[in-house]
C-alpha positions in Angstrom: -64.6 197.3 -101.9 -61.4 195.9 -101.5 -60.7 196.2 -97.7 -63.8 194.3 -97.3 -62.5 191.0 -99.5 -59.6 191.2 -97.6 -62.0 191.3 -94.3 -63.5 187.9 -95.4 -60.8 186.5 -96.8 -58.8 186.9 -93.1 -62.2 185.5 -91.3 -62.2 182.6 -93.1 -57.9 181.6 -92.6 -59.2 182.7 -88.7 -62.1 179.8 -88.8 -60.0 177.1 -90.9 -57.7 177.0 -88.0 -60.1 177.1 -85.5 -61.8 173.7 -87.0 -58.7 172.1 -87.9 -57.6 172.8 -83.8 -60.4 171.4 -82.8 -60.9 167.7 -84.9 -61.1 165.1 -82.5 -58.6 162.6 -82.2 -58.9 159.0 -83.5 -58.9 156.7 -80.7 -55.9 154.0 -80.8 -57.3 151.3 -82.1 -58.2 148.6 -79.5 -56.4 145.0 -79.7 -58.3 142.3 -78.3 -56.3 139.9 -77.8 -57.3 135.8 -76.9 -56.3 132.9 -75.1 -55.3 130.5 -78.0 -56.8 127.4 -78.7 -55.0 124.6 -76.6 -53.7 121.8 -79.5 -55.7 118.7 -78.3 -53.7 115.6 -78.5 -54.6 112.9 -81.2 -57.2 110.4 -79.9 -56.1 106.6 -79.1 -59.3 106.1 -77.8 -60.9 103.2 -79.1 -64.5 103.3 -80.6 -66.9 101.8 -78.2 -68.6 99.1 -79.7 -71.7 96.4 -78.4 -70.2 93.9 -77.5 -65.7 93.7 -78.4 -64.0 96.2 -78.0 -62.0 97.9 -81.0 -58.5 97.6 -78.8 -55.8 99.8 -81.1 -52.6 99.6 -79.7 -50.5 102.4 -79.1 -47.5 103.0 -81.8 -48.1 100.6 -83.9 -48.6 100.8 -87.7 -51.2 99.8 -89.7 -54.2 99.7 -86.9 -57.4 99.3 -88.4 -60.5 99.3 -87.2 -63.3 96.9 -87.0 -67.0 96.7 -85.8 -68.8 94.4 -83.6 -71.3 92.5 -84.9 -74.3 91.0 -82.8 -74.7 87.0 -83.2 -78.6 88.1 -84.6 -76.6 89.6 -87.4 -74.4 86.7 -88.5 -74.8 85.5 -92.0 -76.7 82.5 -92.3 -74.0 80.9 -95.0 -71.4 81.0 -92.0 -71.3 77.9 -90.3 -70.6 77.2 -86.8 -70.9 75.0 -83.9 -71.6 76.4 -80.4 -73.2 79.3 -78.7 -71.6 82.9 -80.0 -70.3 84.8 -77.8 -68.6 87.3 -79.4 -68.5 88.8 -83.5 -66.6 91.0 -85.1 -66.6 91.9 -89.0 -64.4 94.4 -91.5 -63.7 95.3 -94.7 -59.8 95.1 -96.2 -59.2 93.8 -100.5 -60.6 90.1 -100.2 -64.4 91.9 -99.0 -66.4 91.6 -95.7 -64.5 89.6 -93.2 -66.3 87.7 -90.3 -64.8 86.6 -87.3 -66.9 84.9 -85.0 -66.5 82.8 -81.2 -68.4 80.7 -80.4 -68.4 77.9 -77.4 -69.6 74.4 -76.6 -69.9 73.5 -73.1 -69.8 70.1 -72.0 -71.6 68.7 -69.2 -71.7 65.4 -66.9 -74.7 65.3 -64.5 -75.5 69.3 -64.4 -71.9 70.1 -64.1 -69.8 72.0 -66.6 -66.4 69.2 -67.4 -65.8 71.2 -70.9 -65.5 73.4 -73.2 -64.6 74.0 -76.3 -64.1 77.5 -78.3 -64.2 78.2 -81.4 -63.0 81.1 -83.9 -63.9 81.2 -87.3 -63.2 83.4 -90.2 -65.3 83.7 -93.5 -65.1 85.8 -96.2 -68.3 87.0 -97.4 -69.8 88.2 -100.4 -73.2 88.0 -102.0 -73.1 83.8 -103.5 -72.0 82.6 -99.7 -69.3 83.0 -97.4 -65.5 80.9 -97.7 -64.0 80.1 -94.6 -60.1 80.7 -94.1 -60.0 79.9 -91.2 -61.6 77.7 -87.4 -59.1 77.3 -84.3 -60.7 75.0 -82.1 -59.5 74.9 -78.7 -60.2 74.0 -74.8 -61.0 71.9 -71.6 -61.8 68.6 -71.6 -62.9 66.0 -69.1 -62.7 68.5 -66.1 -63.4 66.8 -62.6 -62.6 70.7 -61.0 -63.3 74.2 -62.0 -63.4 74.5 -66.2 -62.0 78.2 -67.4 -61.5 79.0 -71.5 -62.8 82.6 -72.4 -61.7 84.7 -75.0 -59.5 88.3 -73.9 -61.5 90.9 -75.4 -58.2 92.8 -75.0 -56.4 90.6 -77.9 -58.9 91.5 -80.1 -57.7 93.7 -83.2 -56.8 94.1 -87.1 -54.3 95.6 -88.3 -53.0 95.4 -92.4 -48.8 95.3 -91.0 -47.6 94.2 -93.9 -49.4 96.5 -96.1 -50.6 93.9 -98.8 -54.6 95.1 -98.3 -55.2 91.8 -96.8 -56.2 92.6 -93.0 -55.1 90.0 -90.2 -56.9 89.3 -86.6 -55.5 89.0 -82.9 -57.2 87.3 -80.5 -55.9 85.4 -77.5 -57.9 83.1 -75.4 -57.3 81.3 -71.8 -57.8 78.0 -70.7 -57.1 76.1 -67.6 -58.8 73.1 -65.4 -58.1 73.7 -61.8 -59.2 73.9 -58.8 -57.3 77.1 -56.9 -56.2 80.1 -57.8 -53.0 79.6 -60.6 -51.8 80.3 -64.4 -54.0 79.8 -67.2 -52.3 78.9 -70.5 -52.5 81.7 -72.7 -52.5 81.6 -76.3 -51.9 84.5 -78.6 -52.8 84.2 -82.1 -52.8 86.7 -85.4 -54.0 85.4 -88.4 -53.8 86.7 -91.4 -55.9 84.8 -95.0 -55.6 81.9 -93.2 -52.2 81.6 -92.0 -52.0 81.0 -88.4 -49.0 82.7 -86.1 -49.2 82.3 -82.6 -47.9 82.1 -78.7 -47.9 80.1 -76.5 -47.5 80.1 -72.7 -49.2 81.0 -69.5 -50.6 84.7 -67.9 -49.6 86.0 -65.2 -51.4 85.7 -62.0 -51.5 88.3 -58.9 -50.7 86.2 -55.8 -51.2 90.0 -53.6 -48.0 91.2 -51.6 -46.7 91.5 -54.6 -45.8 88.3 -55.3 -47.1 87.3 -58.8 -47.2 83.1 -60.3 -46.7 82.3 -64.4 -45.8 84.1 -66.9 -44.7 81.2 -70.1 -43.3 82.1 -72.4 -42.6 80.5 -76.3 -43.0 81.4 -79.4 -44.0 79.5 -82.5 -41.7 79.1 -85.3 -44.1 80.8 -87.3 -43.5 84.2 -85.6 -40.1 84.2 -85.6 -40.2 82.8 -89.4 -42.7 85.0 -90.5 -42.6 89.2 -91.4 -40.5 91.2 -88.7 -43.8 92.9 -88.4 -45.4 90.2 -87.2 -43.9 89.2 -84.4 -43.3 92.9 -83.4 -47.1 93.0 -83.1 -47.2 90.1 -80.9 -44.8 90.3 -78.6 -47.0 94.1 -77.9 -50.1 92.8 -77.4 -48.2 89.5 -75.1 -47.2 92.0 -72.6 -49.6 93.6 -72.7 -52.6 90.4 -72.1 -49.8 88.5 -69.8 -51.0 90.4 -66.5 -51.3 90.4 -63.9 -54.3 89.4 -64.0 -56.8 89.3 -60.2 -57.2 85.8 -58.3 -61.1 86.8 -60.3 -59.2 86.2 -63.6 -60.0 90.4 -64.4 -56.9 92.0 -66.6 -55.2 94.6 -64.2 -54.2 97.6 -66.1 -51.0 99.1 -65.8 -49.5 101.2 -64.2 
């Protein structure tokens, strides 16, 4: 009997040793490498709108968003003259702001001999609207070609001084001419009825590398106003002064 137990124990040890030798090796865990997700640069593209594109100025603090407003959607409490060509709106501490751009043509014997541009800034609520400012300019009694239009690339909304009341910028061209020549260019920033302006002429690309125009006169309202306003207007002026093509198209900066 003892011999039988001893034989049985030896057999058990032998079986365990064989089992230990035959145990399969665990394969190493496979590490799959995935390509890193490229970082996206922050988008500076303006949000597209129906009529007047938002054009935030790169590298400027305080740029705010705004929306295009169809002419038919301008509230009846906003009283304007002429044909509404553009309108924008935004909200700030004062409430709902609407800026309306209109034009009035004067015709003589079927020909356009004058065009007036009106720009209205109103704050609108349920009780009606409150006018903050109206700008009127244009061309009168022109015997040649009448040019008077808003420069859409200058339209923007900001809060550069951080007071919760937004500023609006815009520019327009006016001239009476029979040839290709620089046009009067005015760039404005308005805040709560106050107006800051740079006057001059746009720069025309005459061909073969020749440029004409580009004069600039900064109004005292700009030099005596908030420095942030002056910097912003200077940046915008460099953008819209041109060069412009002889066909009246603002060429892209290279």
